[in-house]
N, C-alpha and C positions, 0 to 999 in steps of 0.2 A: 871779608869772606869771598872766595872765588869758587865758583862751580866749574869744573872741567868736564867736558863730554867728548869722548873719543868716538871716532867712526872710521869706516874704511876697511875693517878686517874682513876676513873671509877665507875661502878655500882656494888655493892656487897650486899649480904644478911646480915642481922643482925647476928653477931657472926663470920663473915668472916674476912679475912685479906687482906691487900694491903701493898705494899711497894712503897713509893714515892721516887723519885730521884730528886736531884737538881744539875745540872751541871753548873760550872762556866766557863767563857770564858778566864779567865786569870790565870796565875800561882800565882798571888798575892792572890789567894783564901786562901792560908794557913795563910795569915796575918789577916784574918777576922774571927770573930766568926759568926756562922750561927744560924739562928732561923727559926722555922716553926711557922707560924701564920695563923689562919683560920678566915674566915668570912662566917657565915651562912646567908641565905636570911633574910633581914630585921633586921639584928643585927650588932653590932659593931665588929671590928676586935678583935680577942681573941688570946692571947699567947698560944702556944701549947708546944713547947720544944725549947731548945737552947743548943749549944755545943761550948765550947771554941776553940781557935785556935788550940791547941794541941790535943783536944779531951778528955782531962782529966776531965774537969768540964762539967757536964750536969745538966740541969734544966728542970723540967716538970710541967705543970699545974696539979692541983689536979685531975681534971676530966679525965686525961689520964694516970696518974701514974699506973704502973703495966701492962698497955696494949700497950703503945707506947714506942718505943726505937729509939733514935736519934743516928746517927753515922756519921762519915766522913772518907773519904779517900783522904788525901791531894795529894797523888801521882796521883790520877785520877781527882782532882778538883771537887769532888762530895760529897754531903751530902745525907744521906738516912733517911727516917722516916718509920720504920716498925710499922704498925698498926695492932694489933690483937684484937680479941673480939670486933669488931666494933659494934656500936650502931646507931640507927637512928639519935640520937642527934649529932653524929659526922659528919653528912652531912654538907658540906661547901666547899668553894673554899679554897684550901690550898696554901699558899704563902711561898716561901723561901726568906729569907732576910739576908743581910750581915751587920754586925756592927763591931765596933772596939772592943767591949767587949760583952761577953755573959751576958744576963740578962733575966728577965721575962717581959720585955717591949713588947708592941705590936705596938709601934710607934717609930719614930725617928731613923729608920734604914738608913744606908748609901745607900744601893741598894736593890731593890726588883725585884723578878721575876713577871711574869704575872699570875701565879697561875695555879692550876690544880683542876678540880672539882671531889670531892668524894661524892658519893650518896650511902647511906646505907638504904636499904629497910627493912621494918619490916616483 
């Protein structure tokens, strides 16, 4: 069992930046791929980015390519999502999720965090 805790959300103006963090409770963190998935008010969950166990493979949604960067530090049991050039449509609760393999899925993960709210004002 892995507990995932996200942080770093908040209110930012359009064009601004935020860095989200996801800290895992167990050293087995390195045996899981990590995904960031978001859910805007009234909408379904949406894949944002994922990273393989080693950090070599990375996947991004088209809507965030070139603006968001996913990374991980297995020594610190932490994944990061650097978000630049934020837009109002990026407003959502951002969840960190662990799975056996990196993918572009937004469901079917093994473990989920409780999420952190990102609000981008226009």
